[in-house]
Steps between C-alpha positions, in 0.01 A plus 500: 500500500680814412862549401795503754485880447139549604488215769591751775283808469655836439542730790226770565587822315591701805740229627658470154553868482672505846714198393611645162554845614708356784715307259565823305637654812772240511584458137529659165576348156752533215253713289439755772862530572602538128230765464617698781863486369433574146251784577713684743267417785719280712432600868677198654852355535517170308729259668651188337547280799695220321878459522720768355612236231142452390435866490807560298380240244176680445251701702191720453569858395539751789544205741762531783679196621447418875502127568237403738771384766635859485180676589558679831462851660854611400454417126160680499607810678533702180123451425235704681286293737190525288677378165300227343714192406400256225703186514560219261700194476548226216133402486220279637758231585693732724403638836763768522246773439295363794799504719577858395161623552493339857823674590376834373176462675694419827674829454168687463556569137220503238540207258342321219618191301519510132337166415672292233838641573765508217352205324161659504656822362638296201181307458302832449736591216716752684878494496755490777797724505860448593621860508493605865519860382186457308 
């Protein structure tokens, strides 16, 4: 009898490829976001979708504050329709990023979630900033 890991066989390679590629079309991680920011390759708008109070206490550099409950067409009108948004909330214990991503998708906006959120950012050794001027 094998371990709990191998008890259910791994998916065939082609199926695994589709699955993992699909996941990457929905999410990114803190390392990739940090790399884009620090190397001048940021081609997305990073949205902190927590409350303004949480944002003010510390957020990912370059992030803009737009709480998930304020995502609507009016608040997005300054962005071209093809703008890629990357959303994050507090972390794995919070579903604010999911709510924000859903709201953006319903508005036909490209969106990915930064998995890990603010807690993941800190766990990776990156710092949050409090200066909104950055």
